[in-house]
C-alpha positions as CSV (number, residue, x, y, z in Angstrom):
1,M,60.9,237.2,-65.4
2,K,63.2,239.9,-64.1
3,L,61.4,242.4,-66.3
4,F,58.1,241.2,-65.1
5,N,59.2,241.7,-61.5
6,I,60.4,245.2,-62.2
7,K,57.0,246.1,-63.8
8,L,55.2,244.5,-60.9
9,A,57.3,246.4,-58.4
10,C,56.6,249.7,-60.3
11,F,52.9,249.0,-60.4
12,F,52.8,248.2,-56.6
13,S,54.7,251.3,-55.8
14,A,52.4,253.5,-57.9
15,F,49.4,251.8,-56.2
16,C,50.8,252.5,-52.8
17,V,51.3,256.2,-53.7
18,V,47.7,256.5,-54.9
19,C,46.4,254.7,-51.7
20,L,48.6,256.9,-49.5
21,F,47.3,260.0,-51.3
22,I,43.7,259.0,-50.9
23,F,44.2,258.0,-47.3
24,T,46.0,261.2,-46.4
25,S,43.6,263.4,-48.3
26,Y,40.5,261.8,-46.8
27,N,42.0,262.2,-43.3
28,H,42.0,265.9,-44.1
29,A,38.2,265.7,-44.4
30,D,38.2,265.4,-40.6
31,D,39.7,268.9,-40.3
32,E,38.1,270.4,-37.2
33,R,37.6,273.7,-38.9
34,F,34.7,272.2,-40.9
35,V,31.5,270.2,-40.6
36,T,31.9,267.7,-43.4
37,K,29.9,264.9,-45.0
38,I,31.1,262.5,-47.7
39,I,28.3,260.9,-49.7
40,D,28.3,257.9,-52.0
41,L,25.4,258.2,-54.4
42,K,25.1,254.4,-54.3
43,S,24.0,254.6,-50.6
44,G,20.9,256.5,-49.7
45,N,19.1,259.2,-51.7
46,L,20.6,262.6,-52.3
47,E,17.9,265.0,-53.5
48,F,17.4,268.8,-54.0
49,Y,14.4,270.5,-52.3
50,L,12.7,273.8,-52.7
51,K,8.9,273.5,-52.1
52,D,6.6,271.0,-50.4
53,N,3.6,269.3,-52.0
54,Q,1.4,272.3,-51.4
55,G,3.8,274.5,-53.3
56,Q,5.1,276.3,-50.2
57,F,8.8,277.0,-49.7
58,I,10.3,274.5,-47.2
59,H,12.7,277.1,-45.9
60,N,14.7,275.2,-43.2
61,F,15.8,271.8,-42.1
62,S,13.1,271.5,-39.4
63,N,10.5,271.7,-42.1
64,L,12.5,269.5,-44.4
65,K,12.8,266.8,-41.7
66,T,9.0,266.9,-41.3
67,Y,8.5,266.8,-45.1
68,V,10.7,263.7,-45.7
69,E,9.3,261.9,-42.7
70,G,5.9,262.3,-44.5
71,Q,7.5,260.3,-47.3
72,Q,8.6,257.6,-44.9
73,K,12.2,258.7,-45.0
74,T,14.8,259.7,-42.4
75,L,16.8,262.8,-42.9
76,L,20.5,262.1,-42.3
77,F,22.1,265.1,-43.7
78,A,21.1,268.5,-45.2
79,M,22.8,271.7,-46.3
80,N,21.5,274.8,-48.0
81,G,22.2,274.4,-51.7
82,G,22.8,277.8,-53.3
83,M,21.9,281.4,-53.3
84,Y,18.4,282.7,-53.6
85,Q,16.4,285.8,-54.4
86,K,14.4,287.9,-51.9
87,D,11.4,285.8,-52.5
88,F,13.5,282.6,-51.9
89,S,13.4,281.5,-55.5
90,P,16.8,280.2,-56.7
91,Q,19.4,282.6,-58.1
92,G,20.4,280.9,-61.3
93,L,19.8,277.5,-62.7
94,Y,17.7,275.1,-60.7
95,I,16.5,271.7,-61.9
96,E,14.5,269.4,-59.7
97,N,13.5,265.8,-60.7
98,Q,14.4,266.6,-64.3
99,K,12.1,269.7,-64.3
100,L,13.6,273.1,-65.1
101,I,12.4,275.5,-62.3
102,Q,14.8,278.4,-62.9
103,K,16.8,279.2,-66.0
104,I,20.6,279.4,-66.1
105,D,22.0,282.9,-65.3
106,H,24.8,284.0,-67.7
107,A,24.6,287.6,-66.6
108,N,27.4,289.7,-65.1
109,G,26.9,291.5,-61.8
110,G,28.3,292.1,-58.3
111,G,28.6,289.8,-55.3
112,N,29.9,286.3,-54.9
113,F,27.5,284.7,-57.3
114,Y,28.9,286.7,-60.2
115,L,32.6,286.3,-59.3
116,K,33.3,284.5,-62.5
117,P,33.7,281.7,-63.2
118,N,30.7,280.5,-61.2
119,G,29.5,277.0,-61.6
120,I,26.8,274.3,-61.4
121,F,26.6,271.2,-59.2
122,Y,24.4,268.6,-60.7
123,L,23.3,264.9,-60.4
124,T,22.4,262.7,-63.4
125,M,19.9,260.0,-63.8
126,N,22.8,257.6,-63.8
127,H,23.7,258.5,-60.2
128,E,26.7,260.6,-61.1
129,A,27.7,263.9,-59.4
130,K,29.4,266.6,-61.4
131,I,30.6,270.2,-61.0
132,C,31.4,272.4,-63.9
133,K,31.8,276.0,-64.9
134,T,28.5,277.6,-65.9
135,E,29.8,278.2,-69.4
136,N,30.5,274.5,-69.8
137,F,27.2,273.2,-68.6
138,I,25.1,271.3,-71.2
139,Q,21.5,270.8,-70.2
140,D,19.8,267.5,-71.3
141,K,17.2,265.0,-70.2
142,H,19.7,263.0,-68.2
143,I,20.2,265.7,-65.5
144,K,18.0,265.0,-62.5
145,Y,19.0,267.9,-60.2
146,A,21.1,271.0,-60.7
147,T,21.9,274.2,-58.7
148,Q,23.9,277.1,-59.9
149,S,26.1,279.1,-57.5
150,G,29.3,281.0,-57.4
151,P,32.2,281.4,-57.4
152,M,33.8,278.1,-58.3
153,L,36.3,277.3,-55.5
154,V,38.5,274.8,-57.4
155,I,38.8,274.7,-61.2
156,D,40.6,271.8,-62.8
157,G,42.6,271.3,-59.6
158,Q,43.5,274.9,-59.1
159,I,42.2,277.5,-56.7
160,H,40.1,280.2,-58.2
161,P,42.5,282.9,-59.5
162,A,40.6,285.7,-57.8
163,F,41.2,284.4,-54.3
164,I,43.9,286.0,-52.2
165,K,45.9,284.1,-49.7
166,G,45.7,285.8,-46.3
167,S,42.6,287.8,-47.3
168,S,40.7,289.4,-44.5
169,N,37.4,288.8,-46.3
170,V,36.2,286.1,-43.9
171,N,32.7,284.6,-43.4
172,I,31.0,281.4,-42.6
173,R,31.0,279.4,-45.9
174,N,29.7,276.2,-47.3
175,G,30.5,274.4,-50.5
176,V,30.6,271.1,-52.3
177,G,33.4,269.2,-54.1
178,I,33.9,266.0,-56.1
179,L,36.5,263.6,-54.6
180,P,38.9,261.5,-56.8
181,N,36.8,258.4,-56.2
182,H,33.7,260.4,-57.5
183,Q,32.1,260.6,-54.1
184,I,30.7,264.0,-53.0
185,I,32.1,266.0,-50.1
186,F,30.0,268.8,-48.5
187,A,31.7,271.2,-46.1
188,M,30.7,274.1,-43.9
189,S,33.2,276.2,-41.9
190,K,32.5,276.3,-38.2
191,K,34.1,279.7,-38.0
192,E,34.7,282.6,-40.4
193,I,37.1,281.7,-43.2
194,N,38.4,283.4,-46.4
195,F,37.8,282.1,-49.9
196,Y,41.4,281.0,-50.4
197,D,41.6,278.8,-47.3
198,F,38.2,277.4,-48.0
199,A,39.1,276.5,-51.5
200,E,42.5,275.1,-50.3
201,F,40.6,272.6,-48.1
202,F,38.8,271.1,-51.1
203,K,42.0,271.1,-53.2
204,S,43.9,269.2,-50.4
205,L,41.3,266.4,-50.7
206,G,42.1,266.0,-54.4
207,C,39.0,267.7,-55.7
208,Q,39.4,268.8,-59.3
209,Q,36.2,270.8,-59.1
210,A,34.5,272.5,-56.1
211,L,31.8,275.0,-55.8
212,Y,30.9,277.6,-53.2
213,L,27.2,277.4,-52.2
214,D,26.6,280.3,-49.8
215,G,27.9,282.4,-46.9
216,F,26.8,283.6,-43.5
217,V,23.3,282.1,-43.9
218,S,24.8,278.6,-44.2
219,R,23.5,275.8,-42.0
220,T,24.1,272.1,-41.8
221,Y,22.1,269.2,-40.5
222,L,24.2,266.1,-39.8
223,L,22.6,263.5,-37.6
224,E,25.6,261.2,-37.2
225,K,27.6,264.0,-35.6
226,N,24.7,265.5,-33.7
227,W,25.2,268.8,-35.6
228,I,21.6,269.9,-35.8
229,Q,20.9,273.4,-37.1
230,Q,17.2,273.8,-37.8
231,D,16.9,277.6,-37.9
232,G,17.2,279.8,-40.9
233,N,15.3,280.5,-44.1
234,F,16.7,279.1,-47.4
235,G,15.8,278.6,-51.0
236,V,17.3,275.4,-52.4
237,M,18.3,272.7,-49.9
238,I,20.2,269.5,-50.5
239,G,19.2,266.5,-48.4
240,W,20.4,262.9,-48.0
241,T,17.8,260.5,-46.8
242,K,17.2,256.8,-46.3
243,A,13.9,255.0,-46.3
244,K,12.6,254.1,-42.8
245,N,12.1,250.5,-43.9
246,G,15.8,250.4,-44.8
247,K,15.2,249.8,-48.5
């Protein structure tokens, strides 16, 4: 009995530590430096958008709101979902509704996208969200949505090795991470921030993997916090909706 009580006490202590970590980490998500949204894929519909039914680029959240309302949905949250070419086509891999729109980009080059390792954020048909390094991505029929961007912010729990603490390279930035409970956190800085501090934010939440999406063009639409940015011109957008009938 004494041994059982010791094991029970150890289990309870470990459980409390985990709970405290999760509670503390998720409180950090309320950091006033950022606009954040935590999404559980079991609630609502998270989808990637590029063009409307006529094949025209949607471009911004105002048009996206109109587009989803035409599908009897309410737009609750949206964020630009990766870098794009001059013609607004995705830079790197893009999969929408299991259809390959743009092939993966394994090339080397300049700019943030090519600051290796870059990565891919994707959703599966089983309602799982994942982020991985581009080199580790395996494309198969189970992937519903995917967008490639770069650089990775957090890799296996560690900040990208190229980032410099105290760097003066600051900009508005947005990104996405996977929380320990497998929920997704999106974040956009309200003010200019360097890569190291932005990555550190995701790490502080316990994200093992996090991906940078874009820079100064970043915008967020978050109805619950009345953060409504409807200007801008984007390529890929990520939107979270609910059906107007509540189903």
